[in-house]
C-alpha positions as CSV (number, residue, x, y, z in Angstrom):
1,M,64.6,21.6,-8.2
2,S,60.9,21.7,-8.3
3,G,58.7,19.3,-10.2
4,F,59.6,16.1,-11.9
5,P,62.3,15.7,-14.5
6,M,61.2,15.3,-18.2
7,P,60.0,12.8,-19.3
8,W,57.9,11.8,-16.4
9,G,55.7,8.5,-16.2
10,N,55.4,5.8,-18.8
11,Y,56.6,6.9,-22.2
12,L,54.1,4.6,-23.9
13,L,51.2,6.6,-22.4
14,E,52.6,10.0,-23.3
15,G,50.5,10.8,-26.3
16,L,47.2,9.2,-25.1
17,A,44.2,11.5,-24.5
18,E,41.9,10.7,-21.6
19,T,38.4,9.7,-22.6
20,Q,35.2,10.9,-20.9
21,A,33.2,8.3,-18.9
22,P,29.7,7.5,-20.2
23,D,26.6,8.8,-18.3
24,S,25.2,6.6,-15.6
25,I,22.6,4.2,-16.6
26,S,19.0,5.0,-15.4
27,W,17.3,2.4,-13.2
28,L,13.9,3.5,-14.6
29,P,12.5,1.3,-17.4
30,Q,12.9,3.0,-20.8
31,T,10.3,1.1,-22.9
32,I,6.5,1.2,-22.5
33,G,6.2,-2.5,-21.8
34,W,8.6,-2.3,-18.8
35,Q,6.8,0.8,-17.6
36,C,3.5,-1.0,-17.7
37,A,5.0,-3.9,-15.8
38,L,6.4,-1.6,-13.2
39,F,3.1,0.2,-12.8
40,I,1.2,-3.2,-12.4
41,I,3.8,-4.3,-9.8
42,V,3.4,-1.1,-7.8
43,I,-0.4,-1.4,-7.9
44,I,-0.3,-5.0,-6.7
45,A,2.2,-4.0,-3.9
46,I,-0.1,-1.1,-2.8
47,T,-3.1,-3.4,-2.8
48,K,-1.4,-6.1,-0.7
49,L,-0.2,-3.4,1.7
50,Y,-3.7,-2.0,2.0
51,Q,-5.1,-5.5,2.6
52,A,-2.5,-6.3,5.3
53,I,-3.2,-3.0,7.1
54,K,-6.9,-3.7,6.9
55,L,-6.5,-7.2,8.3
56,Y,-4.2,-5.9,11.0
57,R,-6.8,-3.3,12.1
58,H,-9.6,-5.8,11.8
59,N,-7.9,-8.3,14.1
60,I,-7.3,-5.8,16.9
61,Y,-10.1,-7.5,18.9
62,R,-8.1,-10.7,18.8
63,R,-5.0,-9.0,20.1
64,N,-6.8,-7.2,22.8
65,A,-8.5,-10.4,24.0
66,L,-5.3,-12.4,23.9
67,N,-3.5,-9.6,25.8
68,W,-6.2,-9.8,28.5
69,I,-5.8,-13.5,28.8
70,S,-2.0,-13.2,29.0
71,K,-2.3,-10.9,32.0
72,L,-4.4,-13.4,34.0
73,P,-2.9,-14.4,37.3
74,Q,-2.0,-18.0,37.9
75,Y,-5.1,-20.0,38.7
76,N,-5.3,-21.9,42.0
77,V,-8.2,-24.1,43.1
78,S,-7.6,-23.2,46.8
79,S,-8.1,-19.5,46.1
80,P,-9.9,-19.1,42.8
81,D,-9.9,-15.6,41.4
82,V,-13.2,-13.9,40.3
83,I,-11.5,-12.7,37.1
84,F,-11.6,-16.3,35.7
85,R,-15.4,-16.2,35.8
86,Q,-15.1,-13.5,33.1
87,L,-13.6,-16.0,30.5
88,P,-17.0,-17.1,29.1
89,S,-18.1,-13.5,28.7
90,L,-14.8,-12.7,26.9
91,L,-15.3,-15.6,24.6
92,R,-18.9,-14.5,23.9
93,K,-17.8,-10.9,23.2
94,V,-15.1,-12.0,20.7
95,A,-17.7,-14.2,19.0
96,L,-20.2,-11.4,18.8
97,Y,-17.6,-9.0,17.4
98,S,-16.4,-11.4,14.7
99,T,-19.7,-13.0,13.7
100,A,-23.3,-12.0,13.0
101,R,-25.2,-11.4,16.2
102,E,-28.1,-13.6,15.2
103,D,-25.7,-16.5,14.8
104,V,-24.4,-16.2,18.3
105,C,-27.1,-14.9,20.6
106,L,-29.4,-17.9,20.7
107,L,-26.6,-20.4,21.3
108,A,-26.3,-21.9,24.8
109,K,-24.7,-24.8,26.6
110,H,-23.8,-27.7,24.3
111,D,-25.0,-25.9,21.1
112,W,-22.6,-23.0,22.0
113,E,-19.7,-25.4,22.5
114,L,-20.4,-27.2,19.3
115,W,-20.6,-23.9,17.4
116,L,-17.3,-22.8,18.9
117,D,-15.6,-26.0,17.8
118,E,-17.2,-25.6,14.3
119,Q,-15.8,-22.1,13.9
120,C,-12.3,-23.3,14.6
121,R,-11.8,-26.2,12.2
122,E,-8.7,-26.9,10.1
123,K,-8.9,-27.6,6.4
124,N,-9.0,-31.4,7.1
125,K,-12.2,-30.8,9.1
126,L,-10.6,-31.6,12.5
127,S,-11.5,-29.2,15.3
128,V,-8.6,-27.3,16.8
129,T,-10.5,-26.7,20.0
130,S,-12.3,-29.2,22.3
131,F,-15.0,-27.2,24.0
132,S,-17.6,-29.9,23.2
133,K,-15.4,-32.8,24.2
134,N,-12.8,-32.1,26.9
135,N,-14.4,-28.9,28.3
136,T,-18.1,-29.9,28.2
137,A,-20.2,-27.5,30.3
138,L,-17.2,-25.7,31.8
139,L,-18.1,-22.4,30.2
140,Y,-21.7,-22.6,31.3
141,Q,-20.8,-23.6,34.9
142,L,-18.0,-21.0,35.1
143,A,-20.4,-18.3,34.0
144,Y,-23.6,-19.2,35.9
145,V,-22.9,-21.6,38.8
146,P,-21.8,-19.6,42.0
147,N,-18.6,-20.8,43.7
148,Y,-18.0,-23.4,41.0
149,Q,-14.5,-25.0,41.5
150,I,-12.4,-26.1,38.5
151,D,-9.2,-28.0,39.1
152,N,-5.9,-26.4,37.8
153,E,-5.5,-28.8,34.9
154,K,-9.0,-28.2,33.5
155,M,-8.7,-24.4,33.9
156,Q,-5.4,-24.4,32.1
157,C,-7.0,-26.6,29.3
158,L,-9.9,-24.2,29.1
159,I,-7.7,-21.1,28.9
160,T,-5.6,-22.8,26.2
161,D,-8.8,-23.6,24.2
162,I,-10.1,-20.1,24.6
163,S,-6.8,-18.6,23.4
164,T,-6.6,-21.1,20.5
165,W,-10.2,-20.2,19.5
166,I,-9.5,-16.5,19.6
167,K,-6.4,-16.9,17.4
168,H,-7.8,-19.3,14.8
169,H,-11.6,-18.9,14.6
170,R,-13.3,-17.9,11.3
171,G,-15.3,-14.8,11.5
172,K,-17.3,-12.8,9.0
173,H,-14.0,-11.4,7.6
174,G,-12.1,-14.6,7.5
């Protein structure tokens, strides 16, 4: 015997006809108001993405300088490395890249330290760095005094201040 005996299945459903499922609903907005809203949202998203890419590309100098600092060897007073004498130059280069040249070039010694602290202030006017307080004249002496010795703690404090300044300073582009 092949097939099923008659009647097969539920006898209540015997005369029912199968209906066709409706078409799927479109995710695109149908009215002009929602189309305008979607257009505005897309424009805002593209603008934000463009600004983020622009900021990322502008801050490449920060990332390069911080990368250079992260690759410094451990400082030791007994055998100071010449590479640490390049820290003031690195800081000056970062400042020159991010700020107008005439604002940076004439600054020296304590004026330079005060300017560095001024460019790295929080909203409540407190300086994030301490070049003019804790690290007074260290940058100058490290750059210009031959065989100048800095103890490990002061050098670590200076490197921390330089890294903090590079991360948080205000430049011509914010």
